[in-house]
C-alpha positions as CSV (number, residue, x, y, z in Angstrom):
1,M,106.8,135.2,145.4
2,N,107.1,135.5,141.6
3,I,108.4,131.9,141.4
4,T,105.5,130.7,143.6
5,K,102.9,132.5,141.4
6,T,104.5,131.1,138.3
7,L,104.4,127.5,139.7
8,M,100.8,127.9,140.8
9,A,99.8,129.2,137.3
10,E,101.7,126.3,135.7
11,N,100.0,123.8,137.9
12,S,96.6,125.4,137.1
13,R,97.4,125.2,133.4
14,I,98.5,121.5,133.7
15,E,95.3,120.7,135.6
16,S,93.2,122.5,133.0
17,E,94.9,120.6,130.2
18,A,94.4,117.3,132.1
19,A,90.7,118.1,132.6
20,L,90.4,119.1,128.9
21,Q,92.1,115.9,127.8
22,S,89.7,113.9,130.1
23,V,86.8,115.6,128.5
24,V,88.2,115.0,125.0
25,K,88.6,111.3,125.8
26,E,85.0,111.1,127.1
27,L,83.7,112.9,124.0
28,Q,85.8,110.6,121.8
29,S,84.4,107.6,123.6
30,E,80.9,108.9,123.3
31,L,81.5,109.7,119.6
32,T,82.7,106.1,119.0
33,E,79.6,104.8,120.8
34,Q,77.4,107.1,118.7
35,Q,79.1,106.0,115.5
36,Q,78.6,102.3,116.4
37,M,74.9,103.1,117.3
38,W,74.6,104.8,113.9
39,W,76.0,101.9,112.1
40,R,73.7,99.5,114.0
41,L,70.7,101.8,113.1
42,E,71.8,102.0,109.5
43,A,71.9,98.2,109.4
44,D,68.5,98.0,111.0
45,C,67.1,100.4,108.5
46,R,68.5,98.3,105.6
47,N,66.9,95.2,107.2
48,L,63.6,97.1,107.7
49,S,63.7,98.3,104.1
50,T,64.1,94.7,103.0
51,L,61.3,93.6,105.2
52,L,59.1,96.5,104.0
53,A,59.8,95.5,100.4
54,Q,58.8,91.9,101.2
55,A,55.7,93.0,103.0
56,N,54.7,95.3,100.1
57,H,55.2,92.4,97.7
58,E,53.1,90.1,99.9
59,K,50.5,92.8,100.2
60,R,50.3,93.2,96.4
61,M,50.0,89.4,96.0
62,L,47.3,89.2,98.7
63,I,45.3,92.1,97.2
64,N,45.3,90.5,93.8
65,Q,44.5,87.0,95.2
66,L,41.6,88.6,97.0
67,L,40.4,90.2,93.7
68,D,40.8,87.0,91.9
69,L,38.7,85.2,94.5
70,K,36.1,87.8,94.2
71,G,36.0,87.4,90.4
72,S,37.4,89.3,87.5
73,I,34.3,91.6,87.4
74,R,32.7,92.5,90.7
75,V,29.2,94.0,90.7
76,I,27.8,96.0,93.5
77,C,24.4,97.7,93.5
78,R,23.8,101.1,95.0
79,I,20.2,102.1,95.7
80,R,19.4,105.8,96.1
81,P,16.9,106.9,98.6
82,L,13.2,107.3,97.6
83,M,12.6,111.0,97.2
84,S,9.4,113.0,97.8
85,S,9.2,113.8,94.1
86,D,9.0,110.0,93.3
87,A,5.9,109.7,95.5
88,L,4.3,112.7,93.6
89,T,5.0,111.4,90.1
90,A,4.6,107.6,90.6
91,A,1.3,106.4,89.2
92,T,1.3,103.0,90.9
93,S,3.0,103.2,94.2
94,S,4.8,105.6,96.5
95,S,6.9,102.8,98.1
96,S,10.2,101.3,97.0
97,I,10.1,98.6,94.4
98,L,13.5,97.2,95.7
99,E,14.0,95.0,98.7
100,I,17.3,93.9,100.3
101,P,16.8,90.6,102.1
102,T,20.6,90.0,102.5
103,P,23.7,92.2,101.9
104,D,24.3,90.5,98.5
105,T,20.8,89.9,97.2
106,L,18.1,92.2,95.8
107,I,14.5,91.7,95.0
108,L,12.8,93.8,92.3
109,A,9.0,93.9,93.0
110,P,7.3,96.4,90.7
111,D,3.9,94.9,91.6
112,R,2.4,92.3,94.0
113,T,2.5,89.5,91.4
114,E,6.1,89.9,90.1
115,R,9.2,89.4,92.3
116,T,12.6,88.9,90.8
117,L,15.7,88.0,92.8
118,Y,19.2,89.2,91.9
119,D,22.5,88.1,93.3
120,F,25.4,90.5,93.4
121,D,28.7,90.8,95.3
122,R,27.3,93.6,97.5
123,V,24.0,95.6,97.7
124,I,24.3,99.0,99.3
125,G,21.0,100.3,100.6
126,P,19.6,103.9,100.6
127,S,20.5,104.4,104.3
128,E,24.2,103.6,103.7
129,G,26.8,106.3,102.8
130,Q,29.3,106.7,100.1
131,E,32.0,105.3,102.4
132,E,30.5,101.9,101.9
133,V,31.0,102.3,98.1
134,F,34.6,103.3,98.7
135,N,35.3,100.4,101.0
136,E,34.2,98.0,98.3
137,A,36.5,99.7,95.7
138,R,39.4,100.2,98.1
139,S,41.2,96.9,97.2
140,L,40.8,97.6,93.4
141,V,42.3,101.1,93.8
142,D,45.1,99.8,96.0
143,S,46.0,97.3,93.2
144,V,46.3,100.2,90.7
145,V,48.3,102.4,93.1
146,E,50.7,99.5,93.8
147,G,51.4,99.4,90.1
148,Y,50.6,95.8,89.9
149,N,47.8,95.7,87.3
150,R,45.3,97.7,85.4
151,G,41.9,98.2,86.8
152,K,38.6,99.7,85.9
153,A,35.6,100.9,88.0
154,A,32.5,101.3,86.0
155,R,29.0,102.7,86.8
156,A,25.7,101.9,85.1
157,S,22.7,103.9,86.1
158,S,18.9,104.0,86.0
159,G,16.9,107.1,86.9
160,P,14.9,110.1,86.0
161,E,14.9,112.3,82.9
162,G,17.8,114.4,84.3
163,A,20.3,111.5,84.2
164,T,23.6,111.7,82.4
165,R,23.1,111.7,78.7
166,S,26.7,110.8,77.7
167,H,29.4,108.5,78.9
168,L,32.3,109.9,80.9
169,V,35.7,108.2,81.0
170,L,38.4,109.5,83.4
171,T,41.7,107.6,83.0
172,I,44.4,107.8,85.7
173,Y,47.9,106.4,85.2
174,V,50.1,105.5,88.2
175,T,53.8,104.8,87.7
176,C,55.7,103.3,90.6
177,T,59.5,103.3,90.6
178,H,61.7,101.5,93.1
179,R,64.3,103.8,94.6
180,S,67.0,101.2,94.8
181,T,66.5,99.1,91.7
182,E,64.8,101.8,89.6
183,A,62.4,99.1,88.4
184,S,59.1,100.7,87.4
185,S,55.6,99.5,86.8
186,T,52.5,101.3,85.5
187,G,48.9,100.8,86.6
188,K,45.9,102.3,84.9
189,L,42.5,103.1,86.4
190,H,39.5,103.8,84.3
191,L,36.6,105.6,86.1
192,V,33.7,105.2,83.7
193,D,30.3,106.8,84.2
194,L,27.9,105.0,81.8
195,A,24.9,107.0,80.8
196,G,21.5,105.5,81.7
197,S,19.6,103.8,78.9
198,E,16.3,105.7,79.2
199,R,13.0,105.2,77.4
200,I,12.8,107.7,74.5
201,A,9.0,107.9,75.0
202,K,9.4,109.3,78.5
203,G,8.2,112.9,78.3
204,A,8.5,115.1,75.2
205,A,11.6,113.9,73.5
206,S,13.3,116.3,71.1
207,A,15.1,115.1,68.0
208,E,18.4,115.8,69.7
209,R,17.3,113.9,72.8
210,T,16.2,111.0,70.7
211,K,19.5,110.9,68.8
212,E,21.4,111.0,72.1
213,A,19.3,108.1,73.5
214,Q,19.9,106.0,70.4
215,A,23.7,106.6,70.6
216,I,23.7,105.6,74.2
217,H,21.7,102.5,73.5
218,K,24.0,101.5,70.7
219,S,27.2,101.8,72.8
220,L,25.6,100.0,75.7
221,T,24.5,97.2,73.4
222,A,28.1,97.0,72.0
223,L,29.4,96.7,75.5
224,G,26.9,94.0,76.2
225,D,28.0,92.1,73.1
226,V,31.6,92.3,74.2
227,M,30.6,90.8,77.6
228,Q,28.6,88.1,75.9
229,A,31.6,87.2,73.7
230,L,33.9,87.0,76.7
231,Q,31.4,84.8,78.5
232,Q,31.2,82.4,75.6
233,K,35.0,82.6,75.3
234,S,34.5,83.5,71.6
235,S,37.6,83.7,69.4
236,H,36.4,87.1,68.2
237,V,35.4,89.8,70.7
238,P,33.7,92.8,68.9
239,F,35.6,95.6,70.6
240,R,35.6,97.7,67.5
241,N,31.8,98.0,67.3
242,S,31.7,101.2,69.2
243,K,34.1,104.0,70.4
244,L,33.3,103.0,74.0
245,T,34.4,99.4,73.7
246,R,37.3,100.3,71.5
247,L,38.6,102.8,74.2
248,L,38.1,100.3,77.0
249,E,39.5,97.2,75.1
250,D,42.5,96.6,77.3
251,S,40.5,97.2,80.5
252,V,37.5,95.0,79.7
253,G,39.4,92.4,77.8
254,F,43.0,92.0,78.9
255,N,44.8,91.7,82.3
256,S,42.3,93.8,84.1
257,R,40.2,93.9,87.2
258,T,36.8,95.5,87.0
259,M,34.1,96.6,89.4
260,V,30.7,97.7,88.1
261,V,28.6,99.9,90.4
262,L,24.9,99.8,89.5
263,T,23.1,102.9,90.7
264,C,19.4,102.1,90.8
265,S,16.2,104.1,91.4
266,P,13.7,102.5,93.8
267,A,10.8,104.5,92.3
268,A,8.0,102.6,90.6
269,E,8.0,104.9,87.5
270,D,11.7,103.9,86.9
271,A,11.0,100.1,87.1
272,A,11.8,99.4,83.4
273,E,15.2,101.3,83.6
274,T,16.0,99.6,87.0
275,R,15.3,96.2,85.6
276,S,17.5,96.9,82.5
277,T,20.3,98.1,84.8
278,L,20.1,95.0,87.0
279,E,20.1,92.7,84.0
280,F,23.2,94.5,82.7
281,G,24.8,93.9,86.1
282,L,24.0,90.2,85.9
283,K,25.6,89.9,82.5
284,A,28.7,91.8,83.7
285,R,29.0,89.5,86.8
286,K,29.1,86.4,84.5
287,T,32.0,87.9,82.5
288,E,35.6,86.8,82.9
289,T,38.3,89.0,81.4
290,L,41.0,87.6,79.2
291,S,44.7,87.4,79.9
292,R,47.3,88.4,77.3
293,Q,51.0,88.0,77.6
294,G,53.4,90.7,76.4
295,S,50.7,93.4,76.3
296,T,51.7,96.9,75.3
297,S,52.0,99.7,77.8
298,P,48.6,101.0,78.9
299,K,49.3,104.6,77.9
300,R,50.4,103.6,74.4
301,H,47.3,101.4,74.0
302,F,45.1,104.3,75.3
303,L,46.5,106.8,72.8
304,K,46.1,104.2,70.0
305,A,42.5,103.7,70.9
306,L,41.9,107.5,71.0
307,R,43.4,107.8,67.5
308,S,41.2,105.0,66.2
309,T,38.1,106.6,67.6
310,N,38.8,109.8,65.7
311,E,39.3,108.0,62.3
């Protein structure tokens, strides 16, 4: 009996070992298949990474080709809604002095006898939201995020007494580094809020208010002179005539892409400021930026400009 039990136990052990060996072989075979699948997936990932890099490169090229086709400086006009306060204060008319016959044209009609047509890249009406403005600026911002080139979005405004009385410049640097090659590129985005050029005679102007208005007018005039020099392809561009143009020299003049957003009032009492803003937009739209080879890094140029403005 003991021998029989021993033999049965031995047979059971042998069968268990055989079953375990079979399981081990199956697991080894499955592991080999998984490893091969992993190697295939790894190769696919490398191929997809290469395709993604090529697609990103093509995307950058297409974005910049699109911007080139649209022009070095794009100008869009944003018209604010006519408010109830405009109707109360307007002496001539409570209706809008701006008409939008097409998505890229605008008519300024301050009275029945005078109608001036303006052509821009896009006119955004009072009923349209901020998303439309972003959609127009999307390709410009994408170009900066991709690290391909410097860009600038500017804003000129016309409006009531409470408008901005100083210029605001927000500069964003974006550095992109390739994980594999470690190659890097830097893009720069200027967000510029240009103060409106208001009439000093509007309301009771204090001495401080008058001084602010004169400084604003001087800097906007200097910016206009820079645009005129660029239009005429002059050998000398007067960037150093104001702190504003000195600060934005590499964004207005060299290897840049620019979009100007004109924010206009449709109120009759703001007709003079609105006309001035629209004329500024026309001048900007005719401007082509320059191209300079071997330019310094945008951050270094920006710091240099800041130091020069404090001299």
